[in-house]
C-alpha positions in Angstrom: 101.2 83.3 85.6 103.2 81.4 88.3 101.0 78.4 87.9 102.0 78.3 84.1 105.6 78.4 85.1 105.1 75.5 87.4 103.3 73.6 84.7 106.1 74.2 82.3 108.7 73.0 84.8 106.7 69.8 85.5 106.3 69.0 81.9 110.0 69.5 81.3 110.8 67.4 84.2 108.6 64.7 82.9 110.3 64.9 79.5 113.6 64.5 81.1 112.3 61.5 83.1 111.0 59.9 80.0 114.1 60.5 78.1 116.2 58.9 81.0 114.1 55.6 80.9 116.4 53.7 78.5 119.4 54.5 80.5 117.7 53.4 83.6 116.7 50.1 82.0 120.2 49.5 80.8 121.6 50.3 84.2 119.2 47.9 85.8 120.2 45.1 83.3 123.9 45.8 83.9 123.3 45.4 87.6 121.8 42.1 87.2 118.2 43.1 87.3 115.3 42.3 84.9 115.5 45.7 83.0 112.1 46.8 84.4 110.5 43.6 83.0 112.3 43.6 79.6 114.3 40.5 80.5 112.4 38.4 83.1 115.4 36.2 84.2 118.1 38.9 83.9 120.5 39.4 81.1 122.2 36.0 81.1 118.8 34.3 80.3 117.1 37.0 78.3 114.8 35.8 75.5 113.3 39.1 74.4 111.1 39.1 71.4 112.3 41.2 68.5 109.7 43.7 69.0 110.0 44.4 72.8 112.8 47.0 72.3 111.2 48.8 69.4 107.8 48.8 71.2 109.4 50.5 74.3 111.2 53.0 71.9 107.8 53.8 70.1 106.1 54.3 73.5 108.7 56.6 74.7 108.7 58.6 71.5 104.9 59.0 71.6 104.9 60.1 75.2 107.7 62.6 74.4 105.8 64.0 71.6 102.7 64.3 73.7 104.7 66.2 76.4 106.2 68.4 73.8 102.8 69.3 72.6 101.7 70.1 76.1 104.8 72.2 76.6 104.0 74.2 73.5 100.5 74.7 74.5 101.6 76.0 78.0 104.3 78.3 76.5 101.7 79.6 74.1 99.2 80.3 76.9 101.8 82.0 78.9 102.8 84.1 76.0 99.2 85.2 75.3 98.7 85.9 79.0 101.8 88.2 79.1 100.7 89.9 75.9 97.2 90.6 77.4 98.8 91.9 80.6 101.1 94.2 78.8 98.4 95.5 76.5 96.3 96.3 79.6 99.1 98.1 81.3 99.9 100.1 78.3 96.3 101.3 77.7 96.1 102.1 81.5 99.4 104.1 81.1 97.9 106.0 78.0 94.7 106.9 79.9 96.6 108.3 83.0 98.1 111.4 81.2 
């Protein structure tokens, strides 16, 4: 049960990290960097193709949806384990009388 809580926390942390990637890319560009490879020579000499931004966005959306699916499966597994544990404890409580 605790392991599933850790897995859920890791998945949520990964989702937050993926959601922050565009902000970090923009911050890197504003600081004079290359935007994590988006603009090789910095913002002043940026000759990015038309599809580099949408490609990055599509990749991030796909990763977020995959992480959301993993989160849904982990929460479902945790709920089933809890229900199974509760049903076992109820059945033991009924037989003890």
